[in-house]
CHARMM-style PDB file with segment names, atoms N, HN, CA, C and O in Angstrom:
ATOM      1  N   MET     1      10.710  51.979   5.545  1.00  0.00      PROA
ATOM      2  CA  MET     1       9.909  50.916   6.100  1.00  0.00      PROA
ATOM      3  C   MET     1      10.814  49.748   6.499  1.00  0.00      PROA
ATOM      4  O   MET     1      11.735  49.396   5.762  1.00  0.00      PROA
ATOM      5  N   ALA     2      10.561  49.168   7.626  1.00  0.00      PROA
ATOM      6  HN  ALA     2       9.813  49.454   8.224  1.00  0.00      PROA
ATOM      7  CA  ALA     2      11.375  48.071   8.146  1.00  0.00      PROA
ATOM      8  C   ALA     2      11.077  46.781   7.374  1.00  0.00      PROA
ATOM      9  O   ALA     2       9.950  46.534   6.944  1.00  0.00      PROA
ATOM     10  N   LYS     3      12.119  45.973   7.216  1.00  0.00      PROA
ATOM     11  HN  LYS     3      13.034  46.173   7.565  1.00  0.00      PROA
ATOM     12  CA  LYS     3      11.960  44.694   6.522  1.00  0.00      PROA
ATOM     13  C   LYS     3      11.232  43.712   7.433  1.00  0.00      PROA
ATOM     14  O   LYS     3      11.569  43.574   8.609  1.00  0.00      PROA
ATOM     15  N   ARG     4      10.245  43.041   6.888  1.00  0.00      PROA
ATOM     16  HN  ARG     4       9.971  43.153   5.933  1.00  0.00      PROA
ATOM     17  CA  ARG     4       9.493  42.057   7.667  1.00  0.00      PROA
ATOM     18  C   ARG     4      10.305  40.782   7.796  1.00  0.00      PROA
ATOM     19  O   ARG     4      10.945  40.342   6.841  1.00  0.00      PROA
ATOM     20  N   ARG     5      10.275  40.205   8.960  1.00  0.00      PROA
ATOM     21  HN  ARG     5       9.756  40.563   9.736  1.00  0.00      PROA
ATOM     22  CA  ARG     5      11.043  39.003   9.229  1.00  0.00      PROA
ATOM     23  C   ARG     5      10.126  37.817   9.459  1.00  0.00      PROA
ATOM     24  O   ARG     5       8.973  37.979   9.859  1.00  0.00      PROA
ATOM     25  N   GLY     6      10.643  36.626   9.204  1.00  0.00      PROA
ATOM     26  HN  GLY     6      11.579  36.494   8.879  1.00  0.00      PROA
ATOM     27  CA  GLY     6       9.898  35.410   9.495  1.00  0.00      PROA
ATOM     28  C   GLY     6       9.060  34.937   8.325  1.00  0.00      PROA
ATOM     29  O   GLY     6       9.038  35.551   7.259  1.00  0.00      PROA
ATOM     30  N   ASN     7       8.391  33.864   8.543  1.00  0.00      PROA
ATOM     31  HN  ASN     7       8.409  33.364   9.409  1.00  0.00      PROA
ATOM     32  CA  ASN     7       7.553  33.230   7.528  1.00  0.00      PROA
ATOM     33  C   ASN     7       6.149  33.817   7.602  1.00  0.00      PROA
ATOM     34  O   ASN     7       5.485  33.686   8.631  1.00  0.00      PROA
ATOM     35  N   PRO     8       5.685  34.456   6.542  1.00  0.00      PROA
ATOM     36  CA  PRO     8       4.348  35.049   6.591  1.00  0.00      PROA
ATOM     37  C   PRO     8       3.229  34.001   6.656  1.00  0.00      PROA
ATOM     38  O   PRO     8       2.089  34.326   6.989  1.00  0.00      PROA
ATOM     39  N   ASN     9       3.553  32.764   6.340  1.00  0.00      PROA
ATOM     40  HN  ASN     9       4.478  32.500   6.069  1.00  0.00      PROA
ATOM     41  CA  ASN     9       2.542  31.693   6.377  1.00  0.00      PROA
ATOM     42  C   ASN     9       2.596  30.881   7.663  1.00  0.00      PROA
ATOM     43  O   ASN     9       1.939  29.846   7.766  1.00  0.00      PROA
ATOM     44  N   TRP    10       3.371  31.336   8.646  1.00  0.00      PROA
ATOM     45  HN  TRP    10       3.905  32.177   8.563  1.00  0.00      PROA
ATOM     46  CA  TRP    10       3.476  30.611   9.893  1.00  0.00      PROA
ATOM     47  C   TRP    10       2.102  30.507  10.550  1.00  0.00      PROA
ATOM     48  O   TRP    10       1.385  31.501  10.673  1.00  0.00      PROA
ATOM     49  N   GLY    11       1.751  29.322  10.959  1.00  0.00      PROA
ATOM     50  HN  GLY    11       2.333  28.514  10.859  1.00  0.00      PROA
ATOM     51  CA  GLY    11       0.469  29.124  11.623  1.00  0.00      PROA
ATOM     52  C   GLY    11      -0.671  28.810  10.680  1.00  0.00      PROA
ATOM     53  O   GLY    11      -1.752  28.427  11.128  1.00  0.00      PROA
ATOM     54  N   LYS    12      -0.454  28.962   9.383  1.00  0.00      PROA
ATOM     55  HN  LYS    12       0.424  29.272   9.019  1.00  0.00      PROA
ATOM     56  CA  LYS    12      -1.490  28.612   8.410  1.00  0.00      PROA
ATOM     57  C   LYS    12      -1.312  27.150   8.025  1.00  0.00      PROA
ATOM     58  O   LYS    12      -0.185  26.696   7.826  1.00  0.00      PROA
ATOM     59  N   PRO    13      -2.392  26.420   7.920  1.00  0.00      PROA
ATOM     60  CA  PRO    13      -2.254  24.995   7.580  1.00  0.00      PROA
ATOM     61  C   PRO    13      -1.730  24.805   6.157  1.00  0.00      PROA
ATOM     62  O   PRO    13      -2.068  25.553   5.240  1.00  0.00      PROA
ATOM     63  N   GLU    14      -0.899  23.787   6.008  1.00  0.00      PROA
ATOM     64  HN  GLU    14      -0.624  23.179   6.753  1.00  0.00      PROA
ATOM     65  CA  GLU    14      -0.388  23.420   4.685  1.00  0.00      PROA
ATOM     66  C   GLU    14      -1.518  22.762   3.903  1.00  0.00      PROA
ATOM     67  O   GLU    14      -2.327  22.037   4.483  1.00  0.00      PROA
ATOM     68  N   PRO    15      -1.584  23.000   2.614  1.00  0.00      PROA
ATOM     69  CA  PRO    15      -2.596  22.282   1.829  1.00  0.00      PROA
ATOM     70  C   PRO    15      -2.264  20.792   1.825  1.00  0.00      PROA
ATOM     71  O   PRO    15      -1.121  20.402   1.587  1.00  0.00      PROA
ATOM     72  N   TYR    16      -3.257  19.978   2.088  1.00  0.00      PROA
ATOM     73  HN  TYR    16      -4.185  20.295   2.282  1.00  0.00      PROA
ATOM     74  CA  TYR    16      -3.065  18.528   2.146  1.00  0.00      PROA
ATOM     75  C   TYR    16      -3.211  17.960   0.748  1.00  0.00      PROA
ATOM     76  O   TYR    16      -4.279  18.034   0.141  1.00  0.00      PROA
ATOM     77  N   ILE    17      -2.128  17.393   0.244  1.00  0.00      PROA
ATOM     78  HN  ILE    17      -1.260  17.333   0.736  1.00  0.00      PROA
ATOM     79  CA  ILE    17      -2.136  16.814  -1.091  1.00  0.00      PROA
ATOM     80  C   ILE    17      -1.975  15.315  -0.961  1.00  0.00      PROA
ATOM     81  O   ILE    17      -0.994  14.831  -0.396  1.00  0.00      PROA
ATOM     82  N   LEU    18      -2.923  14.598  -1.475  1.00  0.00      PROA
ATOM     83  HN  LEU    18      -3.719  14.991  -1.934  1.00  0.00      PROA
ATOM     84  CA  LEU    18      -2.888  13.144  -1.419  1.00  0.00      PROA
ATOM     85  C   LEU    18      -1.967  12.620  -2.501  1.00  0.00      PROA
ATOM     86  O   LEU    18      -2.130  12.940  -3.678  1.00  0.00      PROA
ATOM     87  N   SER    19      -1.008  11.819  -2.101  1.00  0.00      PROA
ATOM     88  HN  SER    19      -0.876  11.559  -1.145  1.00  0.00      PROA
ATOM     89  CA  SER    19      -0.119  11.249  -3.109  1.00  0.00      PROA
ATOM     90  C   SER    19      -0.773  10.006  -3.696  1.00  0.00      PROA
ATOM     91  O   SER    19      -1.554   9.326  -3.031  1.00  0.00      PROA
ATOM     92  N   THR    20      -0.453   9.728  -4.913  1.00  0.00      PROA
ATOM     93  HN  THR    20       0.182  10.281  -5.454  1.00  0.00      PROA
ATOM     94  CA  THR    20      -1.021   8.565  -5.574  1.00  0.00      PROA
ATOM     95  C   THR    20       0.056   7.497  -5.679  1.00  0.00      PROA
ATOM     96  O   THR    20       0.534   7.184  -6.769  1.00  0.00      PROA
ATOM     97  N   SER    21       0.434   6.941  -4.525  1.00  0.00      PROA
ATOM     98  HN  SER    21       0.046   7.196  -3.640  1.00  0.00      PROA
ATOM     99  CA  SER    21       1.463   5.919  -4.529  1.00  0.00      PROA
ATOM    100  C   SER    21       0.823   4.545  -4.727  1.00  0.00      PROA
ATOM    101  O   SER    21      -0.334   4.318  -4.374  1.00  0.00      PROA
ATOM    102  N   ILE    22       1.593   3.662  -5.288  1.00  0.00      PROA
ATOM    103  HN  ILE    22       2.533   3.847  -5.575  1.00  0.00      PROA
ATOM    104  CA  ILE    22       1.134   2.301  -5.531  1.00  0.00      PROA
ATOM    105  C   ILE    22       1.433   1.485  -4.281  1.00  0.00      PROA
ATOM    106  O   ILE    22       2.537   1.562  -3.744  1.00  0.00      PROA
ATOM    107  N   CYS    23       0.466   0.709  -3.814  1.00  0.00      PROA
ATOM    108  HN  CYS    23      -0.431   0.646  -4.250  1.00  0.00      PROA
ATOM    109  CA  CYS    23       0.700  -0.099  -2.624  1.00  0.00      PROA
ATOM    110  C   CYS    23       1.643  -1.258  -2.953  1.00  0.00      PROA
ATOM    111  O   CYS    23       1.882  -1.569  -4.119  1.00  0.00      PROA
ATOM    112  N   SER    24       2.165  -1.879  -1.922  1.00  0.00      PROA
ATOM    113  HN  SER    24       1.971  -1.626  -0.974  1.00  0.00      PROA
ATOM    114  CA  SER    24       3.135  -2.955  -2.093  1.00  0.00      PROA
ATOM    115  C   SER    24       2.577  -4.110  -2.913  1.00  0.00      PROA
ATOM    116  O   SER    24       3.283  -4.666  -3.754  1.00  0.00      PROA
ATOM    117  N   PHE    25       1.320  -4.479  -2.679  1.00  0.00      PROA
ATOM    118  HN  PHE    25       0.747  -4.028  -1.995  1.00  0.00      PROA
ATOM    119  CA  PHE    25       0.710  -5.585  -3.414  1.00  0.00      PROA
ATOM    120  C   PHE    25       0.707  -5.275  -4.902  1.00  0.00      PROA
ATOM    121  O   PHE    25       1.095  -6.112  -5.717  1.00  0.00      PROA
ATOM    122  N   ASP    26       0.273  -4.079  -5.254  1.00  0.00      PROA
ATOM    123  HN  ASP    26      -0.042  -3.399  -4.592  1.00  0.00      PROA
ATOM    124  CA  ASP    26       0.230  -3.696  -6.668  1.00  0.00      PROA
ATOM    125  C   ASP    26       1.624  -3.632  -7.279  1.00  0.00      PROA
ATOM    126  O   ASP    26       1.815  -3.991  -8.441  1.00  0.00      PROA
ATOM    127  N   SER    27       2.598  -3.173  -6.495  1.00  0.00      PROA
ATOM    128  HN  SER    27       2.443  -2.881  -5.551  1.00  0.00      PROA
ATOM    129  CA  SER    27       3.977  -3.118  -6.987  1.00  0.00      PROA
ATOM    130  C   SER    27       4.505  -4.514  -7.283  1.00  0.00      PROA
ATOM    131  O   SER    27       5.145  -4.742  -8.310  1.00  0.00      PROA
ATOM    132  N   LEU    28       4.233  -5.445  -6.377  1.00  0.00      PROA
ATOM    133  HN  LEU    28       3.714  -5.261  -5.543  1.00  0.00      PROA
ATOM    134  CA  LEU    28       4.699  -6.814  -6.569  1.00  0.00      PROA
ATOM    135  C   LEU    28       4.037  -7.460  -7.776  1.00  0.00      PROA
ATOM    136  O   LEU    28       4.698  -8.122  -8.576  1.00  0.00      PROA
ATOM    137  N   VAL    29       2.733  -7.266  -7.904  1.00  0.00      PROA
ATOM    138  HN  VAL    29       2.196  -6.728  -7.254  1.00  0.00      PROA
ATOM    139  CA  VAL    29       2.001  -7.822  -9.042  1.00  0.00      PROA
ATOM    140  C   VAL    29       2.566  -7.274 -10.348  1.00  0.00      PROA
ATOM    141  O   VAL    29       2.718  -8.006 -11.326  1.00  0.00      PROA
ATOM    142  N   LYS    30       2.873  -5.988 -10.351  1.00  0.00      PROA
ATOM    143  HN  LYS    30       2.749  -5.393  -9.557  1.00  0.00      PROA
ATOM    144  CA  LYS    30       3.435  -5.367 -11.550  1.00  0.00      PROA
ATOM    145  C   LYS    30       4.825  -5.930 -11.847  1.00  0.00      PROA
ATOM    146  O   LYS    30       5.155  -6.217 -12.997  1.00  0.00      PROA
ATOM    147  N   MET    31       5.633  -6.084 -10.800  1.00  0.00      PROA
ATOM    148  HN  MET    31       5.364  -5.850  -9.865  1.00  0.00      PROA
ATOM    149  CA  MET    31       6.979  -6.609 -10.978  1.00  0.00      PROA
ATOM    150  C   MET    31       6.954  -8.056 -11.500  1.00  0.00      PROA
ATOM    151  O   MET    31       7.768  -8.436 -12.341  1.00  0.00      PROA
ATOM    152  N   LEU    32       6.003  -8.855 -10.984  1.00  0.00      PROA
ATOM    153  HN  LEU    32       5.341  -8.546 -10.301  1.00  0.00      PROA
ATOM    154  CA  LEU    32       5.882 -10.250 -11.416  1.00  0.00      PROA
ATOM    155  C   LEU    32       5.153 -10.393 -12.751  1.00  0.00      PROA
ATOM    156  O   LEU    32       5.083 -11.482 -13.322  1.00  0.00      PROA
ATOM    157  N   LYS    33       4.613  -9.275 -13.236  1.00  0.00      PROA
ATOM    158  HN  LYS    33       4.670  -8.391 -12.773  1.00  0.00      PROA
ATOM    159  CA  LYS    33       3.866  -9.243 -14.500  1.00  0.00      PROA
ATOM    160  C   LYS    33       2.699 -10.233 -14.488  1.00  0.00      PROA
ATOM    161  O   LYS    33       2.506 -11.018 -15.416  1.00  0.00      PROA
ATOM    162  N   LEU    34       1.919 -10.160 -13.383  1.00  0.00      PROA
ATOM    163  HN  LEU    34       2.076  -9.521 -12.629  1.00  0.00      PROA
ATOM    164  CA  LEU    34       0.759 -11.036 -13.230  1.00  0.00      PROA
ATOM    165  C   LEU    34      -0.514 -10.320 -13.646  1.00  0.00      PROA
ATOM    166  O   LEU    34      -0.670  -9.116 -13.442  1.00  0.00      PROA
ATOM    167  N   THR    35      -1.411 -11.082 -14.227  1.00  0.00      PROA
ATOM    168  HN  THR    35      -1.285 -12.060 -14.393  1.00  0.00      PROA
ATOM    169  CA  THR    35      -2.753 -10.580 -14.494  1.00  0.00      PROA
ATOM    170  C   THR    35      -3.642 -11.084 -13.367  1.00  0.00      PROA
ATOM    171  O   THR    35      -3.280 -12.053 -12.700  1.00  0.00      PROA
ATOM    172  N   PRO    36      -4.796 -10.458 -13.129  1.00  0.00      PROA
ATOM    173  CA  PRO    36      -5.655 -10.885 -12.024  1.00  0.00      PROA
ATOM    174  C   PRO    36      -6.012 -12.373 -12.047  1.00  0.00      PROA
ATOM    175  O   PRO    36      -6.170 -12.978 -10.987  1.00  0.00      PROA
ATOM    176  N   ASP    37      -6.140 -12.966 -13.216  1.00  0.00      PROA
ATOM    177  HN  ASP    37      -6.011 -12.475 -14.078  1.00  0.00      PROA
ATOM    178  CA  ASP    37      -6.477 -14.394 -13.253  1.00  0.00      PROA
ATOM    179  C   ASP    37      -5.280 -15.284 -12.917  1.00  0.00      PROA
ATOM    180  O   ASP    37      -5.441 -16.497 -12.785  1.00  0.00      PROA
ATOM    181  N   GLN    38      -4.083 -14.707 -12.776  1.00  0.00      PROA
ATOM    182  HN  GLN    38      -3.952 -13.721 -12.883  1.00  0.00      PROA
ATOM    183  CA  GLN    38      -2.891 -15.475 -12.406  1.00  0.00      PROA
ATOM    184  C   GLN    38      -2.542 -15.349 -10.921  1.00  0.00      PROA
ATOM    185  O   GLN    38      -1.648 -16.047 -10.443  1.00  0.00      PROA
ATOM    186  N   TYR    39      -3.228 -14.476 -10.187  1.00  0.00      PROA
ATOM    187  HN  TYR    39      -3.954 -13.909 -10.576  1.00  0.00      PROA
ATOM    188  CA  TYR    39      -2.908 -14.241  -8.784  1.00  0.00      PROA
ATOM    189  C   TYR    39      -2.942 -15.529  -7.962  1.00  0.00      PROA
ATOM    190  O   TYR    39      -1.997 -15.825  -7.231  1.00  0.00      PROA
ATOM    191  N   GLU    40      -4.018 -16.284  -8.080  1.00  0.00      PROA
ATOM    192  HN  GLU    40      -4.785 -16.043  -8.674  1.00  0.00      PROA
ATOM    193  CA  GLU    40      -4.204 -17.473  -7.248  1.00  0.00      PROA
ATOM    194  C   GLU    40      -3.127 -18.526  -7.465  1.00  0.00      PROA
ATOM    195  O   GLU    40      -2.753 -19.225  -6.523  1.00  0.00      PROA
ATOM    196  N   SER    41      -2.625 -18.651  -8.679  1.00  0.00      PROA
ATOM    197  HN  SER    41      -2.928 -18.083  -9.444  1.00  0.00      PROA
ATOM    198  CA  SER    41      -1.647 -19.701  -8.984  1.00  0.00      PROA
ATOM    199  C   SER    41      -0.199 -19.272  -8.752  1.00  0.00      PROA
ATOM    200  O   SER    41       0.710 -20.085  -8.918  1.00  0.00      PROA
ATOM    201  N   SER    42       0.034 -18.032  -8.378  1.00  0.00      PROA
ATOM    202  HN  SER    42      -0.704 -17.371  -8.244  1.00  0.00      PROA
ATOM    203  CA  SER    42       1.392 -17.538  -8.175  1.00  0.00      PROA
ATOM    204  C   SER    42       1.897 -17.910  -6.782  1.00  0.00      PROA
ATOM    205  O   SER    42       1.394 -17.412  -5.775  1.00  0.00      PROA
ATOM    206  N   GLU    43       2.898 -18.792  -6.739  1.00  0.00      PROA
ATOM    207  HN  GLU    43       3.306 -19.197  -7.558  1.00  0.00      PROA
ATOM    208  CA  GLU    43       3.482 -19.207  -5.459  1.00  0.00      PROA
ATOM    209  C   GLU    43       4.246 -18.058  -4.794  1.00  0.00      PROA
ATOM    210  O   GLU    43       4.215 -17.912  -3.572  1.00  0.00      PROA
ATOM    211  N   GLU    44       4.923 -17.255  -5.596  1.00  0.00      PROA
ATOM    212  HN  GLU    44       4.948 -17.374  -6.588  1.00  0.00      PROA
ATOM    213  CA  GLU    44       5.678 -16.137  -5.039  1.00  0.00      PROA
ATOM    214  C   GLU    44       4.749 -15.110  -4.398  1.00  0.00      PROA
ATOM    215  O   GLU    44       5.052 -14.583  -3.327  1.00  0.00      PROA
ATOM    216  N   LEU    45       3.635 -14.827  -5.038  1.00  0.00      PROA
ATOM    217  HN  LEU    45       3.390 -15.255  -5.908  1.00  0.00      PROA
ATOM    218  CA  LEU    45       2.651 -13.897  -4.484  1.00  0.00      PROA
ATOM    219  C   LEU    45       2.044 -14.467  -3.207  1.00  0.00      PROA
ATOM    220  O   LEU    45       1.796 -13.729  -2.253  1.00  0.00      PROA
ATOM    221  N   LYS    46       1.807 -15.752  -3.184  1.00  0.00      PROA
ATOM    222  HN  LYS    46       2.008 -16.352  -3.958  1.00  0.00      PROA
ATOM    223  CA  LYS    46       1.245 -16.400  -1.995  1.00  0.00      PROA
ATOM    224  C   LYS    46       2.231 -16.320  -0.825  1.00  0.00      PROA
ATOM    225  O   LYS    46       1.834 -15.996   0.295  1.00  0.00      PROA
ATOM    226  N   ARG    47       3.510 -16.611  -1.074  1.00  0.00      PROA
ATOM    227  HN  ARG    47       3.833 -16.873  -1.983  1.00  0.00      PROA
ATOM    228  CA  ARG    47       4.515 -16.534  -0.007  1.00  0.00      PROA
ATOM    229  C   ARG    47       4.634 -15.110   0.532  1.00  0.00      PROA
ATOM    230  O   ARG    47       4.717 -14.901   1.742  1.00  0.00      PROA
ATOM    231  N   TRP    48       4.642 -14.124  -0.386  1.00  0.00      PROA
ATOM    232  HN  TRP    48       4.575 -14.294  -1.369  1.00  0.00      PROA
ATOM    233  CA  TRP    48       4.708 -12.731   0.039  1.00  0.00      PROA
ATOM    234  C   TRP    48       3.491 -12.384   0.895  1.00  0.00      PROA
ATOM    235  O   TRP    48       3.611 -11.694   1.907  1.00  0.00      PROA
ATOM    236  N   SER    49       2.332 -12.864   0.487  1.00  0.00      PROA
ATOM    237  HN  SER    49       2.235 -13.426  -0.335  1.00  0.00      PROA
ATOM    238  CA  SER    49       1.088 -12.578   1.214  1.00  0.00      PROA
ATOM    239  C   SER    49       1.110 -13.190   2.606  1.00  0.00      PROA
ATOM    240  O   SER    49       0.637 -12.573   3.560  1.00  0.00      PROA
ATOM    241  N   GLU    50       1.653 -14.395   2.733  1.00  0.00      PROA
ATOM    242  HN  GLU    50       2.038 -14.896   1.958  1.00  0.00      PROA
ATOM    243  CA  GLU    50       1.747 -15.035   4.047  1.00  0.00      PROA
ATOM    244  C   GLU    50       2.654 -14.247   4.981  1.00  0.00      PROA
ATOM    245  O   GLU    50       2.361 -14.114   6.170  1.00  0.00      PROA
ATOM    246  N   ARG    51       3.755 -13.722   4.446  1.00  0.00      PROA
ATOM    247  HN  ARG    51       3.993 -13.829   3.481  1.00  0.00      PROA
ATOM    248  CA  ARG    51       4.687 -12.944   5.266  1.00  0.00      PROA
ATOM    249  C   ARG    51       4.126 -11.574   5.645  1.00  0.00      PROA
ATOM    250  O   ARG    51       4.427 -11.059   6.722  1.00  0.00      PROA
ATOM    251  N   ASN    52       3.318 -10.983   4.771  1.00  0.00      PROA
ATOM    252  HN  ASN    52       3.074 -11.401   3.896  1.00  0.00      PROA
ATOM    253  CA  ASN    52       2.879  -9.598   4.952  1.00  0.00      PROA
ATOM    254  C   ASN    52       1.393  -9.440   5.251  1.00  0.00      PROA
ATOM    255  O   ASN    52       0.865  -8.331   5.166  1.00  0.00      PROA
ATOM    256  N   LYS    53       0.726 -10.502   5.590  1.00  0.00      PROA
ATOM    257  HN  LYS    53       1.155 -11.402   5.659  1.00  0.00      PROA
ATOM    258  CA  LYS    53      -0.730 -10.467   5.771  1.00  0.00      PROA
ATOM    259  C   LYS    53      -1.197  -9.482   6.838  1.00  0.00      PROA
ATOM    260  O   LYS    53      -2.316  -8.973   6.765  1.00  0.00      PROA
ATOM    261  N   ASP    54      -0.354  -9.212   7.823  1.00  0.00      PROA
ATOM    262  HN  ASP    54       0.555  -9.626   7.883  1.00  0.00      PROA
ATOM    263  CA  ASP    54      -0.762  -8.332   8.917  1.00  0.00      PROA
ATOM    264  C   ASP    54      -0.327  -6.886   8.746  1.00  0.00      PROA
ATOM    265  O   ASP    54      -0.744  -6.021   9.516  1.00  0.00      PROA
ATOM    266  N   SER    55       0.508  -6.611   7.742  1.00  0.00      PROA
ATOM    267  HN  SER    55       0.846  -7.315   7.117  1.00  0.00      PROA
ATOM    268  CA  SER    55       1.015  -5.250   7.619  1.00  0.00      PROA
ATOM    269  C   SER    55       0.780  -4.598   6.259  1.00  0.00      PROA
ATOM    270  O   SER    55       0.942  -3.385   6.127  1.00  0.00      PROA
ATOM    271  N   LYS    56       0.407  -5.364   5.264  1.00  0.00      PROA
ATOM    272  HN  LYS    56       0.274  -6.350   5.371  1.00  0.00      PROA
ATOM    273  CA  LYS    56       0.216  -4.821   3.918  1.00  0.00      PROA
ATOM    274  C   LYS    56      -1.195  -5.136   3.426  1.00  0.00      PROA
ATOM    275  O   LYS    56      -1.861  -6.050   3.913  1.00  0.00      PROA
ATOM    276  N   TYR    57      -1.624  -4.344   2.441  1.00  0.00      PROA
ATOM    277  HN  TYR    57      -1.083  -3.602   2.045  1.00  0.00      PROA
ATOM    278  CA  TYR    57      -2.932  -4.595   1.819  1.00  0.00      PROA
ATOM    279  C   TYR    57      -2.815  -5.810   0.912  1.00  0.00      PROA
ATOM    280  O   TYR    57      -1.940  -5.879   0.049  1.00  0.00      PROA
ATOM    281  N   ILE    58      -3.715  -6.769   1.123  1.00  0.00      PROA
ATOM    282  HN  ILE    58      -4.426  -6.713   1.824  1.00  0.00      PROA
ATOM    283  CA  ILE    58      -3.854  -7.940   0.257  1.00  0.00      PROA
ATOM    284  C   ILE    58      -5.349  -8.140   0.078  1.00  0.00      PROA
ATOM    285  O   ILE    58      -6.083  -8.151   1.067  1.00  0.00      PROA
ATOM    286  N   PRO    59      -5.824  -8.300  -1.153  1.00  0.00      PROA
ATOM    287  CA  PRO    59      -7.258  -8.482  -1.352  1.00  0.00      PROA
ATOM    288  C   PRO    59      -7.808  -9.640  -0.512  1.00  0.00      PROA
ATOM    289  O   PRO    59      -7.243 -10.734  -0.491  1.00  0.00      PROA
ATOM    290  N   GLN    60      -8.902  -9.377   0.165  1.00  0.00      PROA
ATOM    291  HN  GLN    60      -9.360  -8.489   0.148  1.00  0.00      PROA
ATOM    292  CA  GLN    60      -9.518 -10.354   1.057  1.00  0.00      PROA
ATOM    293  C   GLN    60      -9.851 -11.661   0.337  1.00  0.00      PROA
ATOM    294  O   GLN    60      -9.728 -12.739   0.918  1.00  0.00      PROA
ATOM    295  N   GLU    61     -10.270 -11.568  -0.915  1.00  0.00      PROA
ATOM    296  HN  GLU    61     -10.369 -10.692  -1.387  1.00  0.00      PROA
ATOM    297  CA  GLU    61     -10.629 -12.770  -1.667  1.00  0.00      PROA
ATOM    298  C   GLU    61      -9.435 -13.709  -1.809  1.00  0.00      PROA
ATOM    299  O   GLU    61      -9.588 -14.928  -1.721  1.00  0.00      PROA
ATOM    300  N   LEU    62      -8.253 -13.150  -2.028  1.00  0.00      PROA
ATOM    301  HN  LEU    62      -8.128 -12.161  -2.099  1.00  0.00      PROA
ATOM    302  CA  LEU    62      -7.051 -13.986  -2.155  1.00  0.00      PROA
ATOM    303  C   LEU    62      -6.705 -14.652  -0.829  1.00  0.00      PROA
ATOM    304  O   LEU    62      -6.348 -15.830  -0.796  1.00  0.00      PROA
ATOM    305  N   LEU    63      -6.809 -13.907   0.249  1.00  0.00      PROA
ATOM    306  HN  LEU    63      -7.098 -12.951   0.221  1.00  0.00      PROA
ATOM    307  CA  LEU    63      -6.529 -14.492   1.564  1.00  0.00      PROA
ATOM    308  C   LEU    63      -7.471 -15.658   1.845  1.00  0.00      PROA
ATOM    309  O   LEU    63      -7.061 -16.669   2.414  1.00  0.00      PROA
ATOM    310  N   GLN    64      -8.719 -15.515   1.449  1.00  0.00      PROA
ATOM    311  HN  GLN    64      -9.051 -14.694   0.987  1.00  0.00      PROA
ATOM    312  CA  GLN    64      -9.688 -16.589   1.651  1.00  0.00      PROA
ATOM    313  C   GLN    64      -9.384 -17.798   0.776  1.00  0.00      PROA
ATOM    314  O   GLN    64      -9.469 -18.936   1.239  1.00  0.00      PROA
ATOM    315  N   VAL    65      -9.030 -17.562  -0.483  1.00  0.00      PROA
ATOM    316  HN  VAL    65      -8.961 -16.638  -0.859  1.00  0.00      PROA
ATOM    317  CA  VAL    65      -8.713 -18.659  -1.395  1.00  0.00      PROA
ATOM    318  C   VAL    65      -7.516 -19.450  -0.877  1.00  0.00      PROA
ATOM    319  O   VAL    65      -7.511 -20.680  -0.927  1.00  0.00      PROA
ATOM    320  N   TRP    66      -6.498 -18.739  -0.375  1.00  0.00      PROA
ATOM    321  HN  TRP    66      -6.502 -17.740  -0.334  1.00  0.00      PROA
ATOM    322  CA  TRP    66      -5.297 -19.400   0.120  1.00  0.00      PROA
ATOM    323  C   TRP    66      -5.433 -19.850   1.573  1.00  0.00      PROA
ATOM    324  O   TRP    66      -4.510 -20.455   2.117  1.00  0.00      PROA
ATOM    325  N   ASN    67      -6.559 -19.566   2.203  1.00  0.00      PROA
ATOM    326  HN  ASN    67      -7.309 -19.074   1.761  1.00  0.00      PROA
ATOM    327  CA  ASN    67      -6.822 -19.914   3.590  1.00  0.00      PROA
ATOM    328  C   ASN    67      -5.766 -19.300   4.524  1.00  0.00      PROA
ATOM    329  O   ASN    67      -5.243 -19.967   5.416  1.00  0.00      PROA
ATOM    330  N   ILE    68      -5.473 -18.035   4.298  1.00  0.00      PROA
ATOM    331  HN  ILE    68      -5.897 -17.493   3.573  1.00  0.00      PROA
ATOM    332  CA  ILE    68      -4.530 -17.280   5.121  1.00  0.00      PROA
ATOM    333  C   ILE    68      -5.338 -16.400   6.051  1.00  0.00      PROA
ATOM    334  O   ILE    68      -6.138 -15.580   5.600  1.00  0.00      PROA
ATOM    335  N   LEU    69      -5.132 -16.568   7.344  1.00  0.00      PROA
ATOM    336  HN  LEU    69      -4.482 -17.234   7.710  1.00  0.00      PROA
ATOM    337  CA  LEU    69      -5.863 -15.779   8.336  1.00  0.00      PROA
ATOM    338  C   LEU    69      -4.949 -14.741   8.968  1.00  0.00      PROA
ATOM    339  O   LEU    69      -3.854 -15.080   9.416  1.00  0.00      PROA
ATOM    340  N   PRO    70      -5.375 -13.480   9.013  1.00  0.00      PROA
ATOM    341  CA  PRO    70      -4.586 -12.460   9.707  1.00  0.00      PROA
ATOM    342  C   PRO    70      -4.546 -12.748  11.202  1.00  0.00      PROA
ATOM    343  O   PRO    70      -5.356 -13.529  11.702  1.00  0.00      PROA
ATOM    344  N   LYS    71      -3.606 -12.121  11.929  1.00  0.00      PROA
ATOM    345  HN  LYS    71      -2.949 -11.487  11.523  1.00  0.00      PROA
ATOM    346  CA  LYS    71      -3.447 -12.336  13.362  1.00  0.00      PROA
ATOM    347  C   LYS    71      -4.740 -12.161  14.130  1.00  0.00      PROA
ATOM    348  O   LYS    71      -5.069 -12.968  15.000  1.00  0.00      PROA
ATOM    349  N   ASN    72      -5.483 -11.094  13.806  1.00  0.00      PROA
ATOM    350  HN  ASN    72      -5.216 -10.438  13.100  1.00  0.00      PROA
ATOM    351  CA  ASN    72      -6.701 -10.780  14.566  1.00  0.00      PROA
ATOM    352  C   ASN    72      -7.917 -11.540  14.075  1.00  0.00      PROA
ATOM    353  O   ASN    72      -9.006 -11.354  14.617  1.00  0.00      PROA
ATOM    354  N   GLY    73      -7.773 -12.385  13.073  1.00  0.00      PROA
ATOM    355  HN  GLY    73      -6.888 -12.537  12.633  1.00  0.00      PROA
ATOM    356  CA  GLY    73      -8.934 -13.065  12.531  1.00  0.00      PROA
ATOM    357  C   GLY    73      -8.777 -14.501  12.537  1.00  0.00      PROA
ATOM    358  OT1 GLY    73      -9.678 -15.222  12.108  1.00  0.00      PROA
TER     359      GLY     73
END
C-alpha cells in the first residue's frame, strides 16, 4: 500500500479556542495593586486612560467621572 502524503486535516476548520487573556486595563490595575474603590483617585490610572481612551477598554463609568471623552464621542 502506498504511503499517504499531506495533511489529512487540510481543509477542515481548526477548533476555535477562546483565550482568557487579561485586558490592558485589568493588567494595569493589578500592577498598581488598586482596588475598585481606588480607581477614581489614581492619577497614574487616569493618565493611562487619557492616553489609551480610543484603543483600550476602560470602564465607561470611570471615563465619565474623569470627564474623558473618546474621539467619536
